[in-house]
N, C-alpha and C positions, 0 to 999 in steps of 0.2 A: 706295448699296447695292452697286452693282457695284464700286466702289472697296474697300469693306470685304471683299467676297468675294475680290477679287483680292489684297488684302493678306493675308488669312488663308491663301490658296493659296500666296503667295510665302513666307510665314513657315513653312508646313508643308514646302515644298520645301527651304528653307534648314536647317531643323532635321533633316530627313531625311538631307540630304547630310552635315551635321556628324556625326550619329550614325553613318552608314555609315563615314566616315573614322575616327572614333574607334574603331569596332568593329574596323577593319582592323588596328590595332596592339595592341588590347587583347585580342582574342579568344583568341590563343594557339593556334589551331587550324592544323595544317599544310595548306598549299595547294600547288597545282602550276600552274606557267605555262610558256609556251613563247615563246621569241623569239630570232631571229637564230642558229638552230642550237643553242640551249641549252634544256634542260628545267631549270626552276628549282623545287626542292622547298624551301619556305620556311615558317618559324615566327617570329612576333614576340613580344616580351614588352615591352610598354610602348613609348613613343616612343624610337626610336634603338637599340633592342636587336633584332637580327635574326640568325638562323642560317639559312644557305642551303646546300644541296647542289646544285651545278651539274653537270649531265650534258651533256657535249659530244656532240650527236647529229648534228652536221653543220657546226658552226663551223669545225672543222679536219678534215683528212683522217683523222687517227689518234686522235681523242678527246683531244688534248693539253691542252685547257682544262678537263677535268673536275676538279673540286676543290670546296673549301669557301669560303665567304665568311661571315665573322663580324664583326658590328658590335656593340660595347658602348660606350655613350656616358656611362657613369656619371661618368667624369672624362676630360677631355682629348679628344684626337683619336679618331676612331672605329675606328681599326685599330692593330694592334701588330705589330712584327716580332719573330720569334723563336719560342719554344716555345708551343704552344697545347695545353692539356690538356682533354679532354672526358670527362666522367664520366656514364655511363649506368648507373643502379643502382650496382652494386659494380664495374663494368668501368671501367678508366681507360685512355684512349688518347691518345697524344701525336702531334701533327702539328707541322710547322714552316712558318712563313710567311717568305717572303723578298720581294724586290722584285717578283716576278711573282705573289704571293699564295700560297694554299694549294693547290698543285697535286698531283695524285696521279700522280707521275712517277718513282717508284722503288720497289723491292721492299718496303721497310718501309712506305711510304705506301700502297701497294696493299694489303698485308696489313691494316693498320689500317683502311683504308677498307671492306674487306669485312666486318670484324668490327664497325665502327661501324654500317654498314647493318643487319646482322642484330640487333645490340643494340638499335638504335632501334625496330626492328619488334616486339621482344619486351619492351622496357623499360617502366618506370613513371615514371622521372624522369630529367632530364638537366640537367647543369650544365657551363658552360664557364668556364675560367680562363685568362686571357691572361698573357703573361709579365710585364706591368707590374702584375699584381695585380687588374685589373678582372675582375669575374665576373658572370654572370647565369644564372638558371635558365630553362629553356624547357620548354613544355608538349610532351607526346607525344600529345595528342588528335589523332586522324585521321592519325597517322604511318603506320600499316600500309596504309591506302588510298593515301596520297600516294606512298609509296616503292615499293610493289610487292614481289614476292618476290625478285627478283634485282637485285643491284647493277648500276649502269650501267657501260659500258665506260670505261676510263681510258687515259691515254697510256702506261701500262705494261702493260696487259692484253695477254697473248700475246707479250710481247717477251722471252721466255726464249731463251737461245741454242739454236739448232737442234742436234739430235743429228746427228752425222756417221755416214755409212755407210761409213767407210773400213775397208778390210780390212787385216789385218796379215799 
């Protein structure tokens, strides 16, 4: 009798763990996590498809690691180098990935990042298209709560040239 109860309890725990892990990538709901000076705003669509906004809140001194991380495993390797197009409703934004990833470290990327943040908070649908043709849609369920009203600081925030006070 004790062995049967123990076996049923073990089976219940195993099924619960599998259901929780399966739900983690199937749920499509935005989540927020924190680790090593980074706030991670994440949504998943099936196994291997992930869209993440990384906010550098202490990993570097000047938020230099703020950026995006996109993984789409429909075919081949999980990442792509080159142009990445993100569609939120009718808004299309372009980002570029290089050897360092998708960092927000120039004026164009900063502008697109701010527009993306706001579009995600107001949007109904999102699709990502990588340079090699891989694509995935991602849910916007819970995105407003996950992102908050203001975009996080980036490596380019506030790096505009200072005005000079030189007199002529």
